[in-house]
C-alpha positions, 0 to 999 in steps of 0.5 A, spaced: 629 896 154 636 898 156 640 892 157 647 890 156 649 883 154 652 882 161 648 886 165 640 884 163 635 888 165 631 885 171 623 887 169 619 885 174 624 890 180 624 895 174 618 896 171 613 894 178 615 900 182 615 905 176 608 903 174 605 903 182 609 910 183 606 913 177 599 911 178 600 914 186 603 921 182 597 920 177 591 920 183 595 925 188 594 929 182 587 926 181 584 926 188 590 930 191 586 931 198 582 924 198 589 921 197 593 924 202 587 923 208 588 916 206 596 915 207 595 920 212 590 915 216 594 908 214 601 913 217 597 913 223 595 907 224 602 904 223 605 910 228 601 907 232 601 900 232 608 899 231 612 905 235 614 900 240 617 896 234 620 901 230 624 905 237 625 898 240 628 896 233 634 902 233 636 900 240 637 893 238 641 895 233 646 899 237 648 894 242 648 888 236 653 892 233 657 893 240 656 886 240 659 885 234 666 890 234 668 886 241 666 879 237 671 875 232 667 878 227 669 885 228 676 883 225 673 879 218 676 883 213 670 884 208 672 881 201 677 876 205 684 877 207 687 879 200 681 884 198 684 891 196 679 897 198 677 901 193 677 908 196 681 911 201 679 912 208 678 919 207 674 918 201 670 913 204 668 918 210 667 923 204 662 918 200 659 915 206 657 921 211 654 925 203 651 919 201 647 919 208 646 926 210 642 928 205 638 935 205 636 934 211 641 936 216 641 943 213 633 944 214 632 941 219 638 942 223 636 949 223 628 948 224 626 941 230 630 945 235 625 951 234 620 946 235 623 943 241 625 949 244 618 952 244 613 947 244 616 941 248 612 935 251 607 938 256 609 930 260 616 935 261 613 941 264 618 945 261 617 953 260 618 954 252 623 958 251 627 957 257 634 954 258 631 947 260 627 946 253 633 949 250 636 942 253 631 939 252 631 941 244 640 940 243 639 933 247 633 931 242 637 933 236 642 928 239 637 923 239 635 924 232 641 925 228 647 921 230 647 914 234 641 911 233 639 913 225 646 911 223 645 904 227 639 903 222 644 904 216 650 900 219 646 894 220 643 894 214 651 897 210 654 892 214 649 885 213 650 886 205 657 887 205 658 881 208 654 877 204 655 880 198 663 880 198 664 874 203 658 869 202 658 872 194 651 873 193 647 876 188 646 883 188 640 883 191 636 885 198 634 878 198 641 876 199 640 879 206 636 873 208 640 868 206 644 867 212 637 866 216 633 861 211 638 859 205 637 860 198 630 859 199 631 867 200 632 868 193 625 867 189 619 871 188 619 873 196 625 877 195 624 879 188 618 882 192 623 885 197 626 889 192 621 891 188 618 894 196 624 898 197 626 901 190 618 904 189 620 907 198 627 910 196 624 912 189 618 917 193 623 919 199 627 922 193 622 925 190 619 928 196 627 930 197 628 933 191 621 937 191 624 940 197 630 941 195 628 945 189 624 949 193 629 951 198 634 953 192 629 957 188 628 961 195 635 962 195 636 964 188 630 969 188 632 972 195 639 973 192 637 976 185 630 979 188 626 977 182 620 972 182 622 966 178 616 961 178 616 955 175 620 956 170 626 957 175 623 951 179 623 947 172 631 949 170 634 947 178 630 941 177 633 939 171 640 942 174 640 937 180 637 931 175 643 932 170 649 932 175 647 927 178 645 922 173 652 925 169 655 922 177 652 916 177 654 915 170 661 916 171 661 911 176 664 910 183 671 914 183 670 919 178 663 922 179 660 921 187 667 921 190 669 927 187 662 931 189 663 928 195 669 932 197 667 938 194 661 937 198 664 935 205 670 941 205 662 945 204 660 943 210 666 944 214 666 952 211 658 952 213 661 950 220 667 954 220 663 961 218 657 960 224 663 959 229 666 965 227 660 970 225 656 967 231 654 972 236 652 966 241 658 962 239 662 962 247 654 959 249 655 953 245 660 949 248 655 949 255 649 948 250 652 942 248 654 939 254 648 940 257 645 937 251 650 930 251 649 930 259 641 930 258 641 925 252 646 920 255 641 920 262 634 920 258 637 916 251 633 909 254 627 912 256 626 917 250 628 912 244 622 909 246 617 914 249 617 913 256 619 919 258 615 923 253 607 925 251 606 919 246 602 923 240 609 927 240 614 921 241 609 918 235 610 924 230 617 926 231 621 920 234 618 915 231 616 920 224 623 920 224 625 913 224 620 911 219 624 916 214 630 913 215 627 906 214 624 908 208 633 910 206 635 904 208 635 898 205 637 900 197 642 906 201 645 899 205 647 897 198 651 902 196 654 903 203 656 896 203 658 896 196 664 902 198 667 897 204 669 891 201 679 891 204 676 894 210 675 889 217 668 890 220 670 894 225 673 899 221 665 899 218 662 900 224 667 906 225 666 908 219 659 908 217 656 909 224 661 913 230 665 918 226 658 920 222 655 921 229 660 925 230 660 929 225 652 929 226 653 931 234 659 937 232 653 940 226 647 940 232 651 944 237 654 948 232 648 949 228 642 947 232 645 951 238 646 957 235 639 958 232 636 955 240 641 961 242 639 967 237 631 965 238 632 966 245 635 973 245 630 975 240 624 973 245 621 967 239 623 971 233 627 966 228 620 960 232 616 967 229 618 966 222 619 958 222 611 958 223 610 963 218 613 961 212 616 954 214 623 951 214 626 953 208 626 960 208 628 959 216 635 957 214 636 963 210 634 968 215 639 965 220 644 966 216 642 973 213 642 974 221 649 971 222 652 977 216 656 975 211 652 976 205 652 974 198 658 970 198 655 966 204 648 965 201 651 962 195 656 957 199 649 956 202 645 954 197 651 950 193 651 947 199 643 945 198 645 943 191 650 938 192 648 936 198 642 933 195 645 930 188 651 926 192 645 923 196 642 921 189 647 920 185 649 914 190 642 912 191 641 912 183 647 907 183 645 902 188 638 903 185 639 902 177 644 897 179 638 893 183 633 893 177 639 890 173 642 882 173 649 881 173 652 885 177 658 882 181 663 885 184 667 885 178 662 888 174 659 893 179 656 897 175 650 898 171 648 900 164 649 907 163 641 908 159 637 905 166 641 910 172 638 916 165 632 913 167 631 912 174 634 919 175 629 922 169 623 918 173 625 922 180 626 929 176 619 929 174 615 926 179 618 931 184 617 937 179 610 935 178 609 933 185 612 940 187 607 944 181 601 941 183 603 943 191 602 934 193 609 934 195 606 932 202 603 926 199 608 924 196 613 924 202 608 921 207 609 916 201 616 915 203 614 914 211 610 908 209 616 905 206 619 905 211 614 901 214 616 894 210 623 897 211 623 896 218 622 887 217 626 888 212 632 891 215 630 887 222 632 880 218 639 883 216 640 885 223 638 877 225 642 876 219 648 879 222 647 875 230 647 869 225 654 870 222 656 874 229 655 866 233 657 863 227 663 868 227 665 865 233 667 858 231 671 861 225 679 864 226 678 871 224 683 874 221 688 881 222 684 887 222 685 892 216 
């Protein structure tokens, strides 16, 4: 099995998720409907039983990060006063944003607000399609795509950065618990944490890749007028996997950073096109302001589900948090690695505030345009969503805005890179997690391990798409958010402990 003298394979962490994932995929192919039914029942139980914990954790994380930013710990340099950053601030922001954004902001930025506009929670008494429902839809997009989800990533990433660089703990999720229980965190329990979180991320990446393959195939078929079928889907999956494996193999500076910079400029190009081409641009500022006001005024009750229907809250807000939690632990390893040489406050700025600001701008432009056009057309976009799903909706929206084939090609390129830039960073972190001997001085896992993880994700996604089993694997990723919730809660407690201890230590000057 692939390894090197300095980076031997961590066999339990490498082989166990592979075996469990293979068994789950085979079971879903053999007994697809029964498998999904069991997953759904477990998922419903988790949402009913643990929704308050998911909801309160998100709010608590924001409060914790605000406290840390104002504490002496906020001035500490990650890696120590002499540490040198590995990325400039602009490159750091580009990699961080593209690592965490994946394809979700493209698909759900257009689709999700239509659900909230045309089917708001009954408890609120809003008329579907009304201006009040539009305000609620925009407010909900802020809730689901700005501060709270990025707080989940920031807590985990910051905790790992401090224990990895400042305490020199191993490149392992168990290191997050060292401030709480000391070196007892390492061992069988820590290995189990790594296994569960690695499995959850692989399942989530496979689901995301499956959706991306379908969306790209739909766009290419729409441009060419041909039906590519299964061969086209396989070709797209191979191209995606090859790209992110090569990028991950090239490492942070030569691979991931360059793709992230290209990806972020594509995002800006999309925003600019919509602002110029949309007939509803003049309405966006007021729609954004009304949504922002509603978001600020209802943040706490709506976060915990106090003023909306419980079923709606579980199926939308908590379901979203479950997905973010499933990705957070392993993603945190990568985000933490980027932070060396910067202060804790700078980390919070670049991992929480700036990505949340970008998310808010994206939602004002993309979600706001979708809402306005749907209202103007009497619900035509919502009809498309209900009849053909969210992926064709995105292309339909941009077709209405004009621009023709060049704009659709730009959109296809953005979708392609959105997944690749998220996947290559996570493949890098997954490979390091399943390899012993990773350190700040030798941060890269062997190339063979990266290739194996990349190919596994691609194969799982493509087989499940071919078998129409992507709903099952998507549910698996959400279920992974349940154990990941407790991992991130442990990271939050570790941060709190380090902040308290930091009151008694002199903090270096800020970076």
